C-alpha positions as CSV (number, residue, x, y, z in Angstrom):
1,M,-0.3,0.5,24.8
2,T,1.7,-0.6,21.8
3,E,-0.1,-2.2,18.8
4,R,1.7,-5.3,17.6
5,S,2.2,-5.1,13.7
6,E,3.6,-7.3,10.4
7,S,4.9,-6.0,7.5
8,L,3.2,-7.5,4.6
9,I,5.4,-5.5,1.5
10,D,8.2,-3.0,2.4
11,N,9.7,-2.1,-0.9
12,R,11.0,1.0,-2.4
13,F,7.4,2.4,-3.7
14,V,4.9,1.1,-1.0
15,S,4.7,-0.2,2.3
16,V,1.7,-2.3,3.7
17,R,1.5,-3.2,7.4
18,R,-1.1,-4.9,9.6
19,T,-1.9,-4.5,13.2
20,L,-2.7,-7.7,15.0
21,G,-5.9,-6.2,17.1
22,R,-9.4,-6.3,16.4
23,P,-10.3,-4.8,14.3
24,G,-6.9,-4.9,12.3
25,L,-5.6,-1.9,10.5
26,V,-4.2,-2.4,7.5
27,R,-1.8,0.8,6.4
28,V,-0.6,1.1,2.5
29,V,1.9,4.0,2.8
30,R,3.1,5.2,-0.5
31,T,6.9,6.3,-0.6
32,T,8.2,9.7,-2.4
33,L,9.7,7.7,-5.1
34,P,7.9,8.2,-8.4
35,L,6.4,5.3,-10.7
36,E,8.3,5.9,-13.8
37,T,6.6,3.1,-16.0
38,L,3.7,1.6,-16.6
39,E,5.1,-1.8,-15.7
40,Q,6.2,-0.1,-12.3
41,V,2.6,0.7,-11.7
42,D,1.3,-2.9,-12.5
43,E,4.2,-4.3,-10.2
44,V,3.2,-2.1,-7.4
45,W,-0.3,-2.2,-7.3
46,G,-0.7,-5.7,-8.7
47,A,1.2,-7.0,-5.2
48,V,-0.8,-4.6,-3.2
49,S,-4.0,-6.2,-4.5
50,R,-2.8,-9.5,-4.1
51,T,-1.4,-8.8,-0.5
52,L,-5.1,-7.3,0.1
53,I,-7.6,-9.8,-1.4
54,P,-7.2,-12.6,1.1
55,L,-7.6,-10.3,4.1
56,D,-11.1,-10.5,5.7
57,R,-12.7,-7.2,5.1
58,A,-14.7,-7.7,8.0
59,R,-12.1,-7.7,10.5
60,H,-10.1,-5.0,9.1
61,V,-9.8,-1.3,8.2
62,L,-7.7,0.0,5.4
63,L,-5.7,3.4,5.3
64,M,-4.3,4.5,2.3
65,D,-1.7,7.4,2.9
66,M,-0.7,8.5,-0.4
67,R,0.6,12.2,1.1
68,D,4.1,11.6,0.1
69,A,3.6,10.1,-3.3
70,P,4.7,12.4,-6.6
71,G,1.6,12.9,-8.7
72,R,1.7,12.3,-12.7
73,N,-0.9,13.3,-15.0
74,D,1.3,14.1,-18.1
75,D,0.3,12.7,-21.7
76,A,3.5,10.7,-22.1
77,F,2.1,8.6,-18.7
78,E,-1.8,8.9,-19.3
């Protein structure tokens, strides 16, 4: 059986999809595109946060897939 899902966010940095079953699976998938500025970090993760906040936590499971996200911890970024 195929699960129905809906796209909550889909942009160049991240996608957020929710399956419509019970419990619902919310999948946050980070793309391979690097975040270059702190403004981009705020924009992307702020949007994800605003999307997740209204979801009923008792009815959803969250999966964060960060495997493709490039790491960055150089001094200029930190």
